[in-house]
Backbone as CSV, one residue per row, in Angstrom:
resi,resn,N_x,N_y,N_z,CA_x,CA_y,CA_z,C_x,C_y,C_z
1,MET,92.616,102.844,138.636,92.485,101.397,138.632,91.189,100.973,139.304
2,GLY,90.729,101.771,140.280,89.496,101.425,140.984,88.283,101.455,140.071
3,LEU,88.237,102.453,139.182,87.113,102.552,138.254,87.114,101.384,137.267
4,ILE,88.281,101.023,136.762,88.371,99.902,135.820,87.935,98.613,136.499
5,PHE,88.362,98.434,137.773,87.961,97.237,138.504,86.448,97.215,138.733
6,ASP,85.860,98.367,139.062,84.405,98.424,139.261,83.657,98.076,137.975
7,VAL,84.109,98.638,136.854,83.478,98.332,135.566,83.632,96.851,135.238
8,LEU,84.813,96.306,135.495,85.062,94.882,135.257,84.148,94.022,136.119
9,LEU,84.016,94.367,137.380,83.179,93.595,138.289,81.709,93.659,137.889
10,TYR,81.199,94.861,137.632,79.784,95.007,137.293,79.460,94.401,135.928
11,SER,80.365,94.518,134.979,80.102,93.906,133.682,80.153,92.384,133.778
12,PHE,81.024,91.851,134.643,81.068,90.403,134.870,79.752,89.920,135.475
13,ILE,79.224,90.648,136.449,77.927,90.296,137.042,76.831,90.402,136.000
14,TRP,76.890,91.435,135.161,75.888,91.644,134.118,75.916,90.499,133.104
15,VAL,77.110,90.039,132.736,77.226,88.910,131.812,76.572,87.667,132.410
16,TRP,76.829,87.393,133.679,76.232,86.214,134.310,74.725,86.341,134.477
17,LEU,74.223,87.552,134.700,72.771,87.742,134.725,72.164,87.446,133.353
18,ASN,72.879,87.808,132.310,72.411,87.486,130.960,72.414,85.987,130.717
19,PHE,73.428,85.281,131.236,73.429,83.825,131.111,72.227,83.207,131.825
20,ILE,71.864,83.766,132.967,70.684,83.273,133.688,69.420,83.536,132.876
21,LEU,69.331,84.714,132.256,68.163,85.026,131.418,68.094,84.110,130.199
22,ILE,69.230,83.799,129.614,69.247,82.884,128.469,68.827,81.492,128.914
23,PHE,69.265,81.082,130.119,68.846,79.800,130.675,67.325,79.754,130.841
24,LEU,66.744,80.841,131.337,65.280,80.900,131.491,64.573,80.915,130.135
25,MET,65.152,81.622,129.179,64.545,81.664,127.842,64.595,80.300,127.162
26,HIS,65.544,79.472,127.558,65.633,78.117,127.003,64.352,77.337,127.302
27,PHE,63.800,77.550,128.490,62.570,76.850,128.861,61.318,77.587,128.392
28,LEU,61.432,78.876,128.094,60.297,79.646,127.603,60.163,79.622,126.081
29,MET,61.158,79.063,125.405,61.121,79.004,123.943,59.902,78.185,123.509
30,PRO,59.059,78.753,122.637,57.856,78.025,122.206,58.200,76.713,121.508
31,LYS,57.516,75.661,121.902,57.772,74.334,121.330,57.401,74.283,119.855
32,ILE,56.414,75.083,119.449,56.013,75.085,118.040,57.152,75.622,117.160
33,VAL,57.928,76.551,117.694,59.068,77.083,116.941,60.108,75.991,116.731
34,LEU,60.382,75.229,117.787,61.374,74.154,117.666,60.894,73.053,116.734
35,LYS,59.608,72.690,116.831,59.078,71.609,115.989,58.983,72.019,114.519
36,LYS,58.647,73.270,114.284,58.408,73.718,112.913,59.687,74.152,112.194
37,TYR,60.647,74.694,112.941,61.816,75.285,112.281,63.134,74.589,112.588
38,PHE,63.177,73.698,113.549,64.420,72.988,113.845,64.410,71.642,113.141
39,ILE,64.246,71.709,111.810,64.156,70.512,110.973,65.075,70.675,109.764
40,ALA,65.060,69.661,108.932,66.029,69.525,107.836,66.083,70.671,106.824
41,PRO,65.031,71.250,106.341,65.275,72.283,105.328,66.000,73.516,105.870
42,TYR,65.850,73.775,107.152,66.456,74.970,107.735,67.824,74.681,108.346
43,PHE,68.040,73.468,108.834,69.298,73.084,109.470,69.801,71.786,108.862
44,LYS,71.116,71.626,108.839,71.710,70.370,108.367,71.532,69.300,109.438
45,SER,71.635,68.034,109.039,71.411,66.946,109.992,72.463,66.950,111.106
46,LEU,73.688,67.327,110.796,74.722,67.412,111.827,74.391,68.510,112.841
47,GLU,73.877,69.637,112.357,73.488,70.717,113.263,72.333,70.292,114.156
48,ILE,71.377,69.584,113.593,70.234,69.133,114.383,70.679,68.182,115.480
49,SER,71.567,67.263,115.142,72.013,66.302,116.154,72.907,66.961,117.215
50,SER,73.765,67.885,116.805,74.669,68.496,117.777,73.977,69.538,118.649
51,PHE,73.020,70.284,118.102,72.327,71.308,118.883,71.157,70.759,119.682
52,SER,70.947,69.466,119.677,69.873,68.869,120.467,70.349,68.434,121.844
53,GLY,71.648,68.289,122.023,72.196,67.823,123.284,72.394,68.935,124.295
54,PHE,72.893,68.557,125.479,73.010,69.484,126.604,73.853,70.726,126.345
55,PRO,75.112,70.620,126.031,75.845,71.884,126.055,75.456,72.829,124.931
56,LEU,75.136,72.303,123.764,74.860,73.189,122.628,73.383,73.541,122.467
57,SER,72.528,72.998,123.289,71.110,73.362,123.179,70.890,74.820,123.567
58,TYR,71.771,75.365,124.402,71.653,76.782,124.757,72.132,77.677,123.613
59,VAL,73.039,77.184,122.809,73.444,77.907,121.603,72.266,77.951,120.625
60,ARG,71.532,76.830,120.523,70.325,76.798,119.694,69.317,77.823,120.196
61,THR,69.175,77.924,121.510,68.269,78.921,122.074,68.713,80.325,121.697
62,LEU,70.010,80.598,121.780,70.525,81.907,121.375,70.287,82.178,119.896
63,MET,70.445,81.149,119.071,70.207,81.325,117.630,68.749,81.683,117.370
64,PHE,67.835,80.978,118.014,66.417,81.286,117.821,66.049,82.624,118.448
65,MET,66.679,82.977,119.572,66.417,84.289,120.166,66.840,85.402,119.214
66,ARG,67.986,85.222,118.548,68.440,86.240,117.593,67.458,86.385,116.441
67,VAL,66.955,85.262,115.946,66.033,85.319,114.822,64.673,85.869,115.264
68,LEU,64.252,85.561,116.492,62.991,86.101,116.992,63.092,87.599,117.256
69,GLY,64.224,88.043,117.763,64.395,89.459,118.056,64.689,90.297,116.830
70,PHE,65.427,89.729,115.896,65.824,90.427,114.679,65.509,89.525,113.485
71,PRO,64.273,89.557,112.990,63.848,88.597,111.957,64.665,88.629,110.672
72,LYS,65.206,89.760,110.299,65.972,89.827,109.051,67.274,89.035,109.118
73,SER,67.729,88.710,110.327,68.970,87.948,110.458,68.786,86.478,110.072
74,GLY,67.545,86.029,109.952,67.287,84.648,109.563,66.932,84.476,108.107
75,LYS,67.146,85.507,107.314,66.753,85.462,105.907,67.545,84.423,105.115
76,LYS,68.817,84.243,105.427,69.650,83.316,104.676,69.156,81.870,104.820
77,ARG,68.696,81.509,106.007,68.182,80.157,106.250,66.687,80.028,105.970
78,GLY,66.040,81.128,105.653,64.604,81.098,105.413,63.783,81.182,106.690
79,LEU,64.369,81.728,107.746,63.694,81.830,109.040,63.190,83.240,109.326
80,ASP,62.997,84.044,108.301,62.601,85.434,108.533,61.140,85.595,108.943
81,LYS,60.327,84.559,108.848,58.918,84.626,109.259,58.659,83.871,110.563
82,ILE,59.711,83.527,111.279,59.571,82.725,112.493,58.860,83.494,113.605
83,TYR,58.965,84.805,113.600,58.361,85.606,114.652,56.837,85.517,114.649
84,LYS,56.249,85.114,113.547,54.786,85.002,113.467,54.261,83.816,114.270
85,ASP,55.101,82.824,114.533,54.694,81.645,115.297,55.045,81.759,116.774
86,SER,55.506,82.904,117.200,55.936,83.088,118.576,55.178,84.250,119.208
87,PRO,54.935,84.199,120.519,54.282,85.339,121.182,55.138,86.600,121.097
88,VAL,54.484,87.722,121.094,55.175,89.008,120.957,56.113,89.238,122.141
89,LEU,55.706,88.822,123.328,56.530,89.015,124.513,57.869,88.266,124.393
90,ILE,57.839,87.077,123.823,59.074,86.311,123.632,59.988,87.021,122.632
91,CYS,59.407,87.591,121.587,60.209,88.332,120.604,60.842,89.575,121.229
92,ILE,60.091,90.287,122.039,60.621,91.487,122.692,61.708,91.116,123.690
93,LEU,61.453,90.092,124.506,62.466,89.640,125.462,63.728,89.180,124.750
94,SER,63.565,88.472,123.663,64.723,87.989,122.910,65.564,89.149,122.403
95,LYS,64.908,90.165,121.878,65.639,91.323,121.358,66.447,92.002,122.466
96,TYR,65.813,92.249,123.592,66.501,92.974,124.655,67.558,92.128,125.355
97,ILE,67.355,90.827,125.462,68.375,89.977,126.068,69.594,89.873,125.151
98,ILE,69.378,89.760,123.849,70.508,89.708,122.910,71.300,91.016,122.950
99,ILE,70.606,92.148,122.945,71.295,93.442,123.016,72.049,93.559,124.334
100,SER,71.417,93.183,125.425,72.051,93.252,126.735,73.276,92.339,126.807
101,PHE,73.171,91.155,126.237,74.299,90.231,126.237,75.469,90.789,125.441
102,LEU,75.198,91.342,124.272,76.275,91.902,123.450,76.944,93.092,124.123
103,VAL,76.139,93.966,124.729,76.708,95.143,125.393,77.518,94.729,126.619
104,SER,76.968,93.826,127.435,77.676,93.439,128.656,78.952,92.669,128.346
105,PHE,78.918,91.782,127.373,80.122,91.036,127.021,81.175,91.951,126.417
106,SER,80.754,92.907,125.586,81.703,93.865,125.015,82.328,94.738,126.097
107,LEU,81.503,95.189,127.032,82.016,96.003,128.132,82.991,95.210,129.000
108,PHE,82.664,93.952,129.255,83.556,93.090,130.036,84.881,92.884,129.310
109,PHE,84.807,92.615,128.022,86.024,92.393,127.232,86.878,93.663,127.162
110,LEU,86.242,94.798,126.939,86.989,96.059,126.883,87.605,96.414,128.231
111,SER,86.911,96.114,129.318,87.482,96.414,130.634,88.679,95.516,130.927
112,ILE,88.653,94.278,130.432,89.826,93.412,130.580,91.003,93.992,129.791
113,ILE,90.749,94.471,128.584,91.812,95.059,127.759,92.371,96.316,128.426
114,PHE,91.478,97.198,128.912,91.955,98.426,129.549,92.719,98.142,130.836
115,SER,92.280,97.151,131.591,93.025,96.834,132.814,94.390,96.252,132.472
116,GLY,94.479,95.504,131.388,95.780,94.990,130.949,96.709,96.103,130.520
117,PHE,96.171,97.085,129.749,96.997,98.228,129.360,97.421,99.049,130.581
118,HIS,96.504,99.162,131.530,96.833,99.932,132.728,97.947,99.256,133.521
119,MET,97.933,97.925,133.565,98.978,97.187,134.269,100.314,97.299,133.525
120,LEU,100.278,97.390,132.192,101.520,97.555,131.426,102.137,98.931,131.651
121,ILE,101.299,99.944,131.755,101.771,101.314,131.908,102.368,101.539,133.296
122,ARG,101.759,100.917,134.297,102.223,101.108,135.677,103.543,100.546,135.895
């Protein structure tokens, strides 16, 4: 149980560190990317209005980070060339923060499941 608790604790800290990095990336996101690609042909008007406000603006940052880090993921919306308007460092940071977020959240979720199974068995 001690190992599961340690993994749960460290993955929880790792998830929150990723949230802090996403918060910082929100302010580092190039303004030219937002002006050029956060418009009507790429997004619906409801999406533009909802992702412009406080709570969902960080989701918009995550969406652009995913497209900057993995350009092929934006092909459906026509955003596969967005990385050309952004500095290389932002694209690299976006890729590694997205990977880190997915790994840490998955590890946190799996540790919650394993601790639940461990409590059922005991």
